[in-house]
C-alpha positions as a Python dict, from the first residue, in 0.01 Angstrom:
ca = {
    (1, 'X'): (0, 0, 0),
    (2, 'X'): (273, 20, -259),
    (3, 'X'): (349, 357, -251),
    (4, 'X'): (333, 410, 111),
    (5, 'X'): (630, 153, 126),
    (6, 'X'): (798, 331, -109),
    (7, 'X'): (813, 683, 76),
    (8, 'X'): (939, 484, 347),
    (9, 'X'): (1195, 336, 254),
    (10, 'X'): (1338, 683, 32),
    (11, 'X'): (1286, 802, 374),
    (12, 'X'): (1478, 526, 546),
    (13, 'X'): (1758, 519, 244),
    (14, 'X'): (1810, 892, 246),
    (15, 'X'): (1855, 919, 645),
    (16, 'X'): (2196, 621, 552),
    (17, 'X'): (2547, 701, 467),
    (18, 'X'): (2711, 616, 229),
    (19, 'X'): (2928, 285, 409),
    (20, 'X'): (2582, 175, 556),
    (21, 'X'): (2432, 146, 232),
    (22, 'X'): (2739, -22, 34),
    (23, 'X'): (2739, -239, 382),
    (24, 'X'): (2351, -335, 338),
    (25, 'X'): (2448, -415, -28),
    (26, 'X'): (2709, -665, 25),
    (27, 'X'): (2487, -824, 320),
    (28, 'X'): (2245, -900, 69),
    (29, 'X'): (2477, -1016, -188),
    (30, 'X'): (2593, -1262, 17),
    (31, 'X'): (2234, -1350, 167),
    (32, 'X'): (2225, -1487, -225),
    (33, 'X'): (2493, -1679, -244),
    (34, 'X'): (2420, -1888, 49),
    (35, 'X'): (2042, -1926, -95),
    (36, 'X'): (2178, -2034, -440),
    (37, 'X'): (2431, -2339, -392),
    (38, 'X'): (2496, -2545, -637),
    (39, 'X'): (2221, -2915, -604),
    (40, 'X'): (2494, -3218, -662),
    (41, 'X'): (2278, -3500, -804),
    (42, 'X'): (2352, -3866, -890),
    (43, 'X'): (2348, -4023, -1250),
    (44, 'X'): (2016, -4148, -1166),
    (45, 'X'): (1836, -3814, -1041),
    (46, 'X'): (2009, -3718, -1420),
    (47, 'X'): (1864, -3997, -1555),
    (48, 'X'): (1515, -4020, -1420),
    (49, 'X'): (1496, -3633, -1526),
    (50, 'X'): (1576, -3659, -1842),
    (51, 'X'): (1284, -3922, -1887),
    (52, 'X'): (1075, -3728, -1721),
    (53, 'X'): (1113, -3461, -1967),
    (54, 'X'): (1155, -3682, -2246),
    (55, 'X'): (793, -3819, -2166),
    (56, 'X'): (595, -3463, -2053),
    (57, 'X'): (742, -3352, -2398),
    (58, 'X'): (623, -3623, -2602),
    (59, 'X'): (236, -3702, -2439),
    (60, 'X'): (158, -3365, -2411),
    (61, 'X'): (89, -3135, -2743),
    (62, 'X'): (189, -2786, -2765),
    (63, 'X'): (-14, -2589, -2638),
    (64, 'X'): (-35, -2260, -2941),
    (65, 'X'): (-235, -1901, -2878),
}
């Protein structure tokens, strides 16, 4: 299935012009920037997350392989 998808993708990419490929890449970059907006946390949330992480480290022993 993966081979079929890559064959279809290579056939499609082969028929596109350089300008179309650049436009597709730019569109993907803009979509990625929209998805990765910074998260604003309140001071209370920061303290809560810090305490939870600290408790996890103290309560759960590290696992060694």
